[in-house]
C-alpha positions in Angstrom: 26.5 -87.8 80.3 23.2 -89.6 80.8 22.9 -93.3 80.6 20.6 -94.5 77.8 18.8 -97.7 78.8 18.0 -100.5 76.4 14.6 -102.3 76.4 14.4 -106.1 76.4 10.9 -107.5 76.4 9.6 -104.0 77.0 11.5 -103.6 80.3 14.2 -100.9 80.5 17.7 -102.3 81.3 20.3 -99.9 82.5 24.0 -100.6 82.0 26.5 -100.3 84.9 28.1 -96.9 85.1 31.1 -97.9 87.1 30.1 -95.5 89.9 29.7 -92.4 87.7 27.0 -89.9 88.6 26.6 -87.1 91.1 26.8 -88.0 94.8 27.8 -86.0 97.8 31.3 -86.7 99.2 31.0 -88.6 102.4 27.2 -89.3 101.9 26.5 -93.0 102.2 25.2 -94.6 98.9 21.8 -96.0 99.7 19.4 -97.8 97.4 16.6 -95.6 96.0 13.1 -96.5 95.3 10.1 -94.2 94.9 8.3 -95.1 98.1 11.4 -94.6 100.2 12.1 -91.3 98.5 8.5 -90.2 99.0 8.8 -91.1 102.7 12.0 -89.0 103.1 10.6 -86.1 101.1 7.5 -86.0 103.2 9.4 -85.4 106.4 9.2 -81.8 107.7 12.5 -79.8 107.8 11.7 -78.4 111.2 12.4 -81.7 112.8 16.0 -81.4 111.6 16.6 -77.7 112.0 19.8 -78.3 114.0 21.0 -81.0 111.6 22.3 -79.6 108.2 23.0 -83.2 107.0 19.4 -84.3 107.5 18.0 -81.1 105.9 20.1 -81.7 102.8 19.0 -85.3 102.7 15.3 -84.3 102.8 15.7 -81.6 100.1 17.6 -84.1 98.0 14.8 -86.6 98.3 12.2 -84.0 97.4 14.2 -83.1 94.3 14.5 -86.7 93.3 10.7 -87.1 93.7 10.0 -84.0 91.6 12.3 -85.2 88.8 10.8 -88.6 89.1 7.3 -87.2 88.8 8.3 -85.1 85.8 9.8 -88.2 84.1 6.7 -90.3 84.8 4.5 -87.6 83.5 6.6 -87.3 80.3 6.5 -91.1 79.8 2.7 -91.2 80.3 2.4 -88.5 77.7 4.6 -90.4 75.3 2.6 -93.6 75.8 -0.8 -91.8 75.6 0.3 -90.1 72.3 1.6 -93.3 70.8 -1.5 -95.3 71.8 -4.4 -92.8 71.6 -3.4 -89.9 69.3 -6.5 -89.1 67.1 -4.3 -89.1 64.0 -1.8 -91.9 64.4 -2.5 -93.6 67.8 -1.9 -97.3 67.5 -5.1 -98.2 69.4 -7.1 -96.4 66.7 -5.6 -98.5 63.9 -7.7 -101.4 62.5 -7.1 -104.5 60.5 -4.1 -104.3 58.1 -3.3 -100.8 59.2 -2.8 -102.1 62.8 -0.6 -104.9 61.6 1.6 -102.5 59.6 1.8 -99.9 62.4 2.5 -102.2 65.3 6.3 -102.6 65.1 7.1 -98.9 64.0 4.8 -97.6 66.8 6.3 -99.8 69.5 9.9 -98.9 68.4 9.1 -95.2 68.4 7.4 -95.3 71.8 10.2 -97.4 73.3 12.8 -95.0 71.8 11.0 -91.9 73.2 10.8 -93.5 76.6 14.5 -94.5 76.5 15.3 -90.9 75.7 13.5 -89.6 78.8 15.0 -92.3 81.0 18.5 -91.8 79.6 18.4 -88.1 80.5 17.7 -88.8 84.2 20.4 -88.6 86.9 21.1 -92.1 88.3 19.3 -91.6 91.6 16.1 -90.4 89.9 16.4 -93.2 87.4 16.8 -95.6 90.2 13.8 -94.2 92.1 11.4 -94.2 89.1 12.9 -96.7 86.7 10.7 -99.6 87.7 7.5 -97.5 87.5 8.5 -96.3 84.0 9.4 -99.8 83.0 6.0 -101.1 84.2 4.1 -98.4 82.3 6.0 -99.1 79.1 5.6 -102.9 79.6 1.8 -102.5 80.2 1.5 -100.3 77.1 3.4 -102.8 75.0 1.3 -105.6 76.4 -1.9 -103.7 75.7 -0.7 -102.9 72.1 0.2 -106.5 71.7 -3.3 -107.6 72.6 -4.8 -105.1 70.2 -2.3 -106.2 67.5 -3.4 -109.8 68.0 -7.1 -109.0 67.8 -6.6 -106.8 64.7 -4.5 -109.4 63.1 -7.2 -112.0 63.5 -9.8 -109.5 62.5 -7.8 -108.7 59.3 -7.5 -112.4 58.5 -11.3 -112.9 59.1 -12.3 -109.8 57.2 -10.1 -110.8 54.3 -11.8 -114.3 54.3 -15.2 -112.8 54.7 -14.6 -110.4 51.8 -13.5 -113.3 49.6 -16.7 -115.1 50.5 -18.8 -112.1 49.6 -17.0 -111.7 46.3 -17.5 -115.4 45.5 -21.3 -115.0 46.3 -21.6 -112.1 43.9 -19.5 -113.8 41.2 -21.6 -117.0 41.5 -24.8 -115.0 41.3 -23.7 -113.7 37.9 -23.5 -117.3 36.6 -26.9 -118.3 38.1 -27.7 -120.9 35.5 -24.2 -122.5 35.1 -24.3 -125.5 37.4 -20.6 -126.4 37.1 -19.5 -122.9 37.8 -21.8 -122.7 40.8 -20.4 -126.0 42.2 -16.8 -124.7 42.0 -17.8 -121.4 43.6 -19.6 -123.1 46.5 -16.5 -125.4 47.0 -14.3 -122.3 47.3 -16.8 -120.7 49.8 -16.9 -123.9 51.8 -13.0 -123.8 52.0 -13.2 -120.3 53.4 -15.8 -121.4 56.0 -13.5 -124.2 57.2 -10.7 -121.7 57.4 -12.8 -119.3 59.4 -14.0 -122.0 61.7 -10.4 -123.1 62.3 -9.3 -119.5 63.1 -12.1 -119.1 65.6 -11.9 -122.6 67.0 -15.5 -123.2 66.2 -17.0 -126.5 67.4 -18.4 -128.7 64.6 -22.1 -127.7 65.2 -21.3 -124.0 65.0 -19.3 -124.5 61.8 -22.3 -126.4 60.3 -24.6 -123.5 61.3 -22.3 -121.1 59.5 -22.2 -123.4 56.4 -26.0 -123.7 56.3 -26.4 -119.9 56.6 -23.9 -119.3 53.9 -25.5 -121.8 51.6 -28.9 -120.2 52.1 -27.3 -116.8 51.3 -25.6 -118.4 48.2 -28.9 -119.6 46.8 -30.7 -116.4 47.7 -28.2 -114.2 45.9 -28.2 -116.7 42.9 -32.0 -116.6 42.5 -32.2 -112.9 43.3 -29.8 -112.2 40.3 -31.6 -114.7 38.1 -35.0 -113.0 38.8 -33.6 -109.7 37.6 -33.2 -111.1 34.1 -35.9 -113.8 34.0 -38.3 -113.9 37.0 -40.4 -116.7 35.7 -37.4 -118.8 34.8 -35.9 -118.3 38.2 -39.1 -119.2 40.0 -39.6 -122.3 37.9 -36.1 -123.5 38.5 -36.3 -122.7 42.2 -39.4 -124.8 42.7 -37.8 -127.7 40.9 -34.5 -127.4 42.9 -34.3 -129.5 46.0 -31.7 -127.3 47.5 -31.0 -127.7 51.2 -32.0 -124.2 52.2 -33.2 -123.2 55.6 -37.0 -123.5 55.6 -37.5 -119.9 56.7 -35.1 -118.6 54.1 -36.7 -120.8 51.5 -40.2 -119.6 52.3 -39.1 -115.9 52.1 -37.2 -116.5 48.8 -40.2 -118.3 47.3 -42.5 -115.5 48.3 -40.1 -113.0 46.7 -39.8 -115.0 43.5 -43.5 -115.5 43.2 -44.2 -111.8 43.7 -41.8 -111.0 40.9 -43.3 -113.7 38.6 -47.0 -113.5 39.2 -47.9 -110.8 36.7 -45.7 -112.5 34.0 -47.2 -115.9 34.7 -50.7 -114.3 34.5 -49.8 -112.6 31.2 -48.5 -115.9 29.9 -51.7 -117.6 30.8 -53.9 -114.9 29.5 -52.1 -114.9 26.2 -51.8 -118.6 25.7 -53.3 -120.0 22.5 -56.7 -121.6 22.8 -56.9 -125.4 22.2 -60.0 -127.2 21.2 -61.1 -130.9 21.5 -62.4 -133.0 18.6 -65.9 -131.5 19.2 -64.6 -128.0 18.9 -64.8 -127.1 22.6 -62.2 -124.9 24.2 -60.3 -127.1 26.6 -57.8 -124.8 28.3 -60.1 -121.8 29.2 -62.1 -123.5 31.9 -60.2 -121.5 34.5 -62.0 -118.3 33.2 -65.3 -119.7 34.6 -63.9 -121.9 37.4 -60.6 -120.8 39.1 -60.1 -124.4 40.3 -60.2 -125.9 36.8 -57.0 -126.9 35.1 -55.2 -124.1 33.2 -53.3 -126.4 30.8 -50.1 -124.9 32.2 -48.4 -127.6 34.3 -46.3 -125.2 36.3 -49.1 -122.9 37.2 -51.3 -125.9 38.2 -48.4 -127.1 40.4 -48.4 -123.9 42.5 -49.9 -123.8 46.0 -53.7 -123.1 46.1 -53.2 -119.4 47.1 -50.5 -118.7 44.6 -52.4 -120.4 41.8 -55.5 -118.5 42.6 -53.5 -115.2 42.7 -52.2 -116.0 39.2 -55.6 -117.0 37.8 -57.4 -113.9 39.1 -54.8 -111.7 37.6 -54.9 -113.6 34.3 -58.7 -113.3 34.2 -58.4 -109.6 34.8 -56.0 -109.3 31.9 -58.0 -111.4 29.5 -61.3 -109.7 30.5 -59.7 -106.2 30.0 -58.3 -107.2 26.6 -61.6 -108.8 25.6 -63.4 -105.7 26.6 -61.2 -103.6 24.3 -61.8 -106.1 21.4 -65.6 -106.5 21.9 -66.9 -103.4 20.1 -64.8 -104.2 17.0 -65.7 -107.8 17.1 -69.4 -107.1 17.3 -69.1 -105.1 14.1 -67.1 -107.9 12.5 -69.9 -110.4 13.3 -72.6 -108.1 12.0 -70.7 -107.5 8.7 -70.0 -111.2 8.3 -73.7 -112.0 8.7 -74.7 -109.2 6.3 -72.2 -110.5 3.7 -73.7 -114.0 4.1 -77.2 -112.7 3.5 -76.0 -110.9 0.4 -74.5 -114.0 -1.1 -70.9 -112.7 -0.9 -69.8 -116.1 0.6 -67.7 -114.7 3.5 -65.3 -116.9 5.5 -67.2 -118.0 8.6 -65.8 -116.7 11.9 -64.0 -119.3 14.1 -64.9 -120.5 17.6 -61.5 -119.3 18.8 -62.4 -115.7 18.0 -65.5 -115.8 20.1 -63.7 -117.6 23.0 -61.0 -115.0 22.8 -63.5 -112.2 23.3 -66.0 -113.8 25.6 -64.2 -116.6 27.3 -65.0 -120.3 27.3 -68.7 -120.8 28.1 -69.9 -117.5 26.9 -67.8 -117.7 23.8 -69.1 -121.1 22.9 -72.7 -119.9 23.5 -72.3 -116.9 21.3 -70.5 -119.0 18.6 -73.3 -121.5 18.5 -75.8 -118.7 18.0 -73.6 -117.1 15.3 -73.4 -120.4 13.5 -77.2 -120.6 13.4 -77.4 -117.0 12.3 -74.8 -117.5 9.6 -76.6 -120.5 8.3 -79.9 -118.7 8.3 -78.5 -115.7 6.4 -76.8 -118.0 3.9 -80.0 -119.8 3.4 -81.9 -116.6 2.8 -79.6 -115.9 -0.1 -80.0 -119.5 -1.4 -83.8 -119.4 -1.0 -84.3 -115.9 -2.6 -85.0 -117.2 -6.1 -86.2 -120.7 -5.3 -89.9 -121.4 -5.7 -92.0 -122.3 -2.7 -92.2 -125.9 -3.8 -88.4 -126.2 -4.0 -88.0 -124.5 -0.6 -90.4 -127.0 0.9 -88.6 -129.9 -0.7 -85.2 -128.6 0.6 -86.6 -128.2 4.2 -88.1 -131.7 4.1 -84.7 -133.2 3.1 -82.9 -131.3 5.9 -85.4 -132.2 8.6 -83.5 -134.3 11.3 -84.4 -138.0 11.7 -85.8 -139.1 15.0 -83.2 -141.1 17.0 -80.2 -139.1 15.7 -77.3 -138.7 18.2 -77.2 -135.0 17.5 -80.9 -134.5 17.1 -81.0 -131.4 19.3 -78.3 -129.7 17.3 -79.7 -130.8 14.0 -83.1 -129.5 15.0 -81.6 -126.1 15.8 -79.9 -126.0 12.4 -83.2 -127.1 10.7 -85.1 -124.4 12.5 -82.7 -121.8 11.3 -83.3 -122.9 7.7 -87.1 -122.9 8.3 -86.8 -119.4 9.8 -84.8 -118.2 6.7 -87.5 -119.8 4.4 -90.3 -118.1 6.3 -88.5 -114.7 6.1 -87.9 -115.0 2.3 -91.5 -116.2 1.6 -92.9 -113.4 3.8 -90.9 -110.7 2.1 -91.8 -112.0 -1.3 -95.5 -112.2 -0.7 -95.4 -108.8 0.8 -94.0 -107.3 -2.4 -92.9 -109.8 -5.0 -91.8 -107.2 -7.6 -89.7 -105.3 -5.1 -88.2 -108.6 -3.9 -87.4 -109.7 -7.5 -85.8 -106.4 -8.4 -83.8 -106.3 -5.1 -82.6 -109.9 -5.6 -81.8 -109.4 -9.3 -84.3 -111.9 -10.5 -83.8 -112.5 -14.3 -85.5 -109.8 -16.4 -86.8 -107.6 -13.5 -85.6 -104.0 -13.6 -86.9 -100.8 -11.9 -89.4 -98.9 -14.0 -88.2 -95.7 -15.7 -91.1 -93.4 -16.0 -89.0 -91.0 -18.1 -88.4 -93.5 -20.8 -91.6 -94.7 -22.5 -89.9 -97.5 -24.5 -88.1 -98.9 -21.5 -91.2 -98.6 -19.4 -93.4 -100.4 -22.0 -90.8 -103.1 -22.3 -90.5 -103.8 -18.6 -94.3 -103.7 -18.0 -94.7 -106.1 -20.9 -92.2 -108.5 -19.4 -93.8 -108.4 -16.0 -97.2 -109.1 -17.5 -95.9 -112.2 -19.3 -94.4 -113.4 -16.0 -97.4 -112.7 -13.9 -98.8 -116.2 -13.7 -95.4 -117.9 -13.5 -94.3 -115.6 -10.6 -97.5 -116.2 -8.8 -97.2 -120.0 -9.1 -93.6 -119.9 -8.1 -93.7 -117.5 -5.2 -97.4 -117.6 -4.2 -99.6 -114.7 -3.1 -101.7 -112.4 -5.2 -100.7 -111.4 -8.8 -98.5 -108.3 -8.9 -97.1 -106.2 -11.7 -95.9 -103.1 -9.8 -94.0 -102.9 -6.6 -95.6 -100.8 -3.8 -93.1 -98.1 -4.4 -93.7 -98.1 -8.1 -97.4 -97.9 -7.7 -96.9 -94.7 -5.7 -94.5 -93.4 -8.4 -97.0 -94.3 -11.2 -99.7 -92.2 -9.5 -97.3 -89.3 -9.4 -96.3 -89.8 -13.1 -100.0 -90.0 -14.2 -100.8 -86.9 -12.2 -98.1 -85.0 -13.9 -98.6 -86.4 -17.5 -100.6 -85.2 -20.5 -103.6 -87.0 -21.7 -101.7 -88.7 -24.5 -98.9 -89.7 -22.0 -101.5 -91.2 -19.7 -103.1 -93.2 -22.5 -99.7 -94.4 -23.6 -98.8 -95.5 -20.1 -102.1 -97.1 -19.2 -102.3 -98.9 -22.6 
């Protein structure tokens, strides 16, 4: 029966057979090796045609070579299948799979080679044994190298995967300083472990640590910006983190890009503040991009970032003001009309004008509105006052020379004078119509269909003729211009008796 070799260190070891095996009686027992067998097998039989012994020796050598070649081919097939099979070849296994597969694969490959060697006759085994042992030893050595590399790779991959998981977990706790410190400490431990496995020099380990810290901060602020871009950007700029300058620059650009529109909206929507004189103090940026915004963080940005935010904020505020303008124009007109009718409306505020028109333009329009409001209010107040009383009031309101606010006071006085002039002009133009429109005591429209009411109203007006003329000036007047036209129509359509009655 065949001798089954054992393998020690990947080298086949054949036990002594005590001389068992097939040998020719009387043939000398010579040592066999493949090169000697090849040399004998290569000799032509014709050279020994007269020597049966030599012919048999050559044929035997050729048979040993052929069986040796078959055995070597079988062993190469076993090794190739064990190492490179597309499904289960050991050299195609990676990481943990390679670690788990190494020992079973080597045991099976060795056992399969042992089976081939054990089936060989002793002389064939002697001829090819060392070659088969070398092939198996080389295969095991190659597998061992792959095993070592994949073992290290698995260890490094596992550590790298933990670092990645720690990064993501820390990013989810972006604002928890204590949690972040613990997470970074764990990552730093993994970096030291990796550096130890790879035998990194200190400077390389530092490079790795710096790169991981930059990534740690990038992922932290990246996650933060998903929830609160402005908060992330504000914190980032206040954080003196030791991040690589290139990474820091890219991260700042990213956070600013995510925050710009929100910062602009925040600025455009910020309440308007006024100083003691009523001037808007935090809207100067609408007219001058370099002026303070009143927002310390926005003002702390770089010039280009700050300008980017302000231009966007101006666009937002202008767009909103444009939408509000038509409605506000109507509000101003209604407010002034109410003032002129004595309905005592609440004056509009400077902030409303600034909101719609911005700082400078809003202030300018508000100043004009305030003069118009005062003029319209004065028109109502002056409507029943006599000319003498109006003159006395204007005299009292005239600004005194040397006043600190002389220019403003003069504008206010001029608005009152303008209102007085308008009232006096309207009254002189048609005192009766003015008296009726402004509900002066006793004055009512004439009713040409009611003789008694008509007589009564005309009698009242006649009695007030001199008084009204003295009070309001101008020519005496009993009928309004419109009533005069109506009277002519009434007389033209009346009977003689009715005409006499009216004219009496």
